[in-house]
N, C-alpha and C positions, 0 to 999 in steps of 0.2 A: 708801333713797330718795334721799338726797343724792348718793350715788355715781352712781345712774342719771341724776340731773339734770345733775351737773357733767360727767360723761364724755360724755353725749349732746350737751350744749351745745357742748363743745369740738369734737367731731367734726362737728356740723352747721355751726358757724360757720366751720370750716376748709374743709369741703366746698364751701361756697358761694363760696369764693375761687378755685377751680380749675375748669377746663373739660376737662382732658385726663387720661387714665389715668396718665400719668407723674406729674402733679401729685398725684393721689390716692395713688399708691404712696409718694410723698415724705411726705405727711401721715401715712400709716400708719406709716412707719418712724420718724418723729419722735415719734408717739404712744407706740409701744412703747419707744423709747429713754428718753423721759421717765419713763414708768411704771416701767421697770427701775431707773433711777437713784434714783427716789423710794422704792422698796420693797425691792429686793433687798439692798443693802448692810447696812442695819440688821437685816433679817430673818435673813439667813444669818449675819451677824456674831453675833447672839444665839444661833443654833443651835450655832455652833462653841463658844461659851462653855459652853453647856449640855451639849454632848457631852464637853467637857474635864472638867467637874466631875461628870459622871454624874448630872445632875439627875433626880430621880424615875425615871419609866419611859421616859426619852428613848431608851434603846437598843432598847426594845421597839417604839416607834412612830416612830422617826426617819425611816423610809422614807416614811411617810404625811405627816409634817410637812414634810420637805424637798421633797416633790413637790406641795405645796399640795393635798392630797387628804384632809385630816382630815374634811371633810364626808362623803366616801364612807365613811370609817371609821365614822362615827357612823350613817350611813344603813344600813349593814350590821349594825348592832346589835352591834358588837364590844365587848370589855371597856372599862370606863370609861377614858378617855384622860388623866385627871388634869388637870394645870394647862395642858394644851394644848387643853382643851375649847373655849375661845372662838375658836380659830384657824379653826374651820369658816367663820366669816364672811369672813375674809380669803381663804380658799380659794375661796369663792363668787365674790368680786370678781375674783380672778385668772382663774378659769375664764370669767367673764363677758367679760373682756377678750379672750379667745381667739376669740370669734365676733361679738360686737356691733359692733366697729369695721368689720369686713368687710361686715356687713349695712348699716350706716348709710352707709358710703362708696361701696359698689358697687351697691346697688339703685337703680332710678330714683327720682328725688326725689318723684315723684307718689305713690309707694307707701310713703313713710316713715311716715305716720300709720297705715296699715294694718298695717305691721310692728310698730309699738309697741303698738297695740291687740291684735294677735294674741298678743304676748308675755304680756300681762296675762291674756287669756282662756285661753290654753294652760296657764298656771300654775294658775289656779283649777280648770280641768277635771282637771289632773293630780292635784291634792290630793284632790279628791272621788273620782276613780277609784282612786287608791292606797288610800284609806281603805276603799272598798267592796270591794277585793280582799284587802287585807292587814291592815286594821284600823289602829289608831293606831301611829305610829312616827316616829322622827326624820327619816326621808326626807321627810316632809310639810313640814319646815321647813328642812332643811339642804342640799338640792341646789339647783343653779342654777335648774332648772326650777321648783322650789318657791318660789324668791324672785323669779321672773319678774314677778309682779304688783307687788311693791314696786319693783323696778328699773324696770319698765315705767311705773309711775305717775310716777316721777322723770323718766324720759325724756319723758313726755307734757308735763310742765311746761316742759321745755326747748323742745319743739316749739312749744307755745303761745306762749311768751315770744318766740321768734324769728319765727314766721310768723303767729300768730293772737293778737296782743296785745289785740285787741278782745274776743275770747272770754275771755281771761284776766282782763280788766278786769270783764267781766260776772260771772264766778265770784267775784271778790273783792268785788263790790258786794253780794252776798247777805248780809243782816244775820246776825250770829252764826253764820256758816257753820262756823267751826272748832269751836265748841262743839257745834253740831248734828251735825257729822260724827263727833264723838267718842262721842256717845251710843250708837249701835248697838254699837260695840265694848265699851264699858263695860257695857252691859246684858247682852251675851252672856257676858262674863266673870263678872259677878255673878250672873246668873240664866240659866245655860245651859238651853236647852229644845229640844224638837224632836228629830229624829234625832240619834243619838250622834255622827255624823261632823261635825256643824255646828260645835261649839266648836273642835276642832283644825283642821279644814280651812278654816274661814272667819275665825277670829280674826285671823290675820295679814292677810288680805285686807281686813277691815274697818278694821284699824289703818292699813293702807296708804292707804285712802281719807282717813282723818283726816290722815295725814302729807302726803298730796297737797294738802289745803287749806292746811296750814301752809306748805309750800314754795311754793305759788302766791302767797301773800301775801308771803313773804320775797323771792321772785324779783322782785317789783315794789315792794319796800320799803313795803308797805301797812300794816305793823304800827306801832303807837304804843306808848309806854311804858305799863306795865312789860314787856309781852311782848317788845318790841324789845330792851330791855336784857337780858332773860333769854336770848334767842336769840343776841345778839351776844357774850354771855359764854360 
């Protein structure tokens, strides 16, 4: 959610500063340059150390880890990947970077909101469709398309903050919205009911709605203590 918000806000804010294709390409180059410097050195430095010491099953899965594709490894239901299990999330973000900047920077500005909403809807439909065809599986949570609702809701906050602050203000003015938005997710987890696909296919989507309300308030600094203190920490 936070990645979708921050990355989209960076791209939108920079896009509004240029009027030519050359300027857009320059922004795109700077974006990838900064992301590379922020992530690659420490990530690949760690992998080199793990390869040298032969850490766990690193030689069995190093191709997946080094190519940021551990999420595909898990989606294909391969053997347990060990201590590299959590890297699926980083893989999702890196793959998100491969297409999202191009969409945000090169599509007409009037279609930006449509693209963001489409990302959310496509993710939800994919999860429901996957479950109906193959049943439960890690692909419902570990692929980029599976996380499109979470990333999309984050992008939506960025869009509202930059272009529709009045709508963002109205959302934040709803009393107890954060608490109310958390209830559907909590109830689904505690009391799963209905068709079997609902808990796995919709749990992340409902949690994304809750996270959306949290980031909405955070983006406009609408929180007060103690929640403000917790989030700042």
